[in-house]
N, C-alpha and C positions, 0 to 999 in steps of 0.2 A: 338478482335477488337483493332486496334492501336490508338495511339494518333492522334488528329486532326492535319492538316497541320499548321505549325507555331503556336503552342499553347501558345500565348503570356500570357494569363491569368494564365496558369499553371506555366510558367516560372517566372512570377512576384511573385506568391505565394511561389514558391520554393525558390527564392532569399530572400524574406522577412523572411522566416523561419531561414535563416542563417545570418540575420541582414544586408542584402544588399537591395538596392533600385534601381529600373529601373527609369531612368530619361527621356529616349526618345527611341522610336522605329521607325524605318524607313525601309520599305521593309522587308528584312530578317535580319536586324541588330538590336540588343538590346544594348543600351548604359546604363551603370551603373554609379550611383553617384560616384564622385571622379575620374572617368575615368581611373581606374587602369587596367580595361579589358573591353572587349565587348563580346557579344555572337552573333553567327550567326546561324540561322536556316538552316538545311540541306534539303535534298529532301523529307524526311519524318518527321512526328512529333516527332519521337523518336530520331532524329539525331540533335545534337547541337554541335557547335564548340566554343571553348574558345580561344580568342586571347588577349594576354597581350599588354598593351601600352609599347612602347620603354622606357618610363619614369619610368616604374615599375621595381624595382629590381628583380633579379632572385629568391631570396628566398621568397619575397612577392608574386610574381606571382605563385610560386609553392604552397604556403600556400592557396592562393585564389582558385587556381584550385582544390586543394584537398577538400576544403570546399564545393565548388559548385558541384564537382563530387559526393560527398557523398549524397548531397541533390537531385541531378539529378537521381542517381541510385534508390533512394527511390520512385521516380515518374515514373520509367520505361524509363528514357531518357539516351541515350548513349552520354556522353560528351567526345569530342575529343580535343586534343591540335591543335591549328592552328598556323599560322604565327603571328608575332608581328605586331603592326600597329603604325602609327604615324598620329597625327592630327596637321595640320598647318593652319594658316590663309590663306584663299583663296581670290578670287576677291569679291568685294562688301560686305565685312564683312562675307562671307560664310566660312565654315570650309572645308578643304580638307582632305580626309582620304586616306592613302596609306598603303597597307599591305607590309611588308618587311620580309626579311629572319627571320625565327624563331630564329636564332642564333645572331640576331642583338644585340649589347651590350645595356644595360640599359643606361639611361641618354640622349637619343635622338640623339647621334652621328650617322651619316650615315655609 
């Protein structure tokens, strides 16, 4: 039997084991404290995508991915690399999320 669809509780526990904290979850997205990366659930419970913030340096993103991947593997989750993303201020105080090319340079430059 596979993992449940969008296993948020399992992902929260998995991240806590490596010293990370979920701050917000919306639909298929899981936001992490300090916003260095986010996770996105896939079509099955075993599928999870890691996307680094454009503000996160390449080495830091790699180290975070490695730590989360090790924890995910122990839980039977396949962690894949996704595109980078950018958060910007949107209308009426909302935030706008945009996924950008995985090779986007760190530091937020387009």
